[in-house]
N, C-alpha and C positions, 0 to 999 in steps of 0.2 A: 902636404899634397893630397888633394881630394880626387878620388877615382869617380869618374862620371859614367854611370851605367847607360847603355843605349835604351832607346824607347822599347817598350814591351809590346805595343800594338800600333797599327797603322790603319788609316781610314781607306776602305776599298770603295772606289767611286761607282762600281757596279752593284755591290751588295748594299751600299749605303749604311754600313756599320763598321765599327772598329774590330779588327781581326788581329790575332797574334802575329808577330813579325815573321815567324817561320813559314807562314802561308804566302809570303810575297817572294819566295825563292823559286825561280824557274827551274825546269828540268836540266837546263844547261849550266846551272850554277850562278847565273846572273840574278841581280836583284831588281824586282819590278817596283816602281815608285808608287803607282796608284791603283793597280788592279791585282787582286790576289790570284793565286795559281788555281783556284777552284774553277775559274772561268776558262782557263786554258784547257783543262781536262774536258769540260763540256764542249768546247770547240772541236776537240779531237773526236769526241763521241758523236757530235752532230754529223761529222763527215762519214761516220760509219752508219748513219741512219738512226741514231738513238739520241734521246734527250732526257734529262732528269725532270720528273714531275714532282713538285713539292708535296702535293696531296697524296699521290700514290706512294711516294717515298721509294721510287724505283726508276730505272732507266727504261723508257719505252720508245716505240717507233715514232719517227718524226711525223708520219701520216696521222697520228692521233693527236697532234697539236694544231691549234688554229693557224691558218696561213696568213691572216690579215694582221696589220699593225706591227708593233714591236715584237721581238722574240719573247714568247711567254714560257714560263716554267710551270704552267698549270695546263693539263691536258683538256681536250674538248669535253670529255665526260664530266669532269669536275667543274670546269668553267660554266658549262650549261646548267649543271645542278645549282651552282651558286647564283646564276642569273635567274633561274626559275624561282628559287626561294626568295630572292630579293624582290622580284616583280610581284610575286604572290603576296608578300608582306605589304608592299606598297599599295596594292589593290585593296587588301583587307583594311588597311588603315585610312585609305582615301574615302571610303564609303562610310558615312557616319553611323548608319544602322548596323553594318557589319562590325564596325569598331566597338560599338556599344555592346553587342551580343558577345563578342570575343572577350571583352573586359569582364562582363558578368559571368561567363563560363569559367574564365581563368580564376576569378574570385572564388567560385564554387569549388574548383579543382584544388586550389590552395587550402581552402577550408577543410576539404575532405582529408587532406594530408594531416591536418592538425587533429582531426577526429580519428586518426589512425586507420583510414579506409584506403583501399587500393584503387578505387575508381568512383565515378559518379554515374548514376543511372538516368541522367537527363542530357539531352542535346542542347545546343545553343538556342534553337527555336523553341524548345519546350520551356527553357528557363525564361526566355523573352515573353512567351505567352502567359506564363504564370505571373510575371511582373506586370504585364500589360493589363491584367484583370484589376490590379490595384492602381497602377500608375498609367492612366490613359494618355497623359500628355507626353510621356517619355522623358521625364526630367532626369533620369538616371540617379535618383536619390533613394532607390530601393534595391534590396538584395534578397536572394533566396537562402534560407537556412533550413537545416533538417529539424524535424520535430523531435525525432528520437536519434540521438547522436550515435547510438550503437548500430543503427542500420544505415545502409547506403542511401544517399539523397535521391529520391525519385519524385514523380509528380504526386504520389500519394503521401510521401513522407517529407513534405516541404511546406514552409510558410514564408510569406513575403513580409519582410521587415524593412524599416528605414535604415539607411547607412549608419546613423548614429546608434540605433538599437543593436545593429550587427556588431559594432565595435564593443558595446557593453557585453553582449553575449560571448564574443570571442575572448574578452578578458576573463569572463567566468570560466570558460573552457581552459584557458591558460592556468588559472588557479585551481583547476580540477573541481570546480563547484558545479557539478552536473545537476544537483538538486535545484539550485538557484536558476540554472539554465532552463530546466524543465518547467519550473514555476513561471518564469518570465515568458516562455513560449506559450504556456497555457493561458496567460492573460491576453495574449494577442488573439 
């Protein structure tokens, strides 16, 4: 005779995830088939004027939640912040010039980390103007590299190289061949 163990988890239609069975027991001792008891607690708190915000990780006043659409578990402050970030990123990425400058600056930022530097001394526009001196067509086939890797990259301590040359230079840095790096930069 084989003993059959009960299911360990059940799918909650509101959470849209599998949750342990003990979360489906109501306060009165009955078993809920499709909704876990975490939602019952929130309904009770909603009547007291509170609701749980997932981002704040706290119960806050209902007035701080958006009133339109379905019930949200993200307060206005965090929902607005997420919308602003999303819209800002979409705007940056929709404009080709801004997208190119951001990519170039990010490349410099990541390179500075590999050179063990805490910041870079150039803005996106300064990087773009340095590259524009060499690449008038704006082909995005050039990058800015520091002349002296010990110093922060600035307009005085930079050289514009092709993307292929940048890859070779970064491989030298990874191998800690700073003499070869300096020699290759001097040739440019």
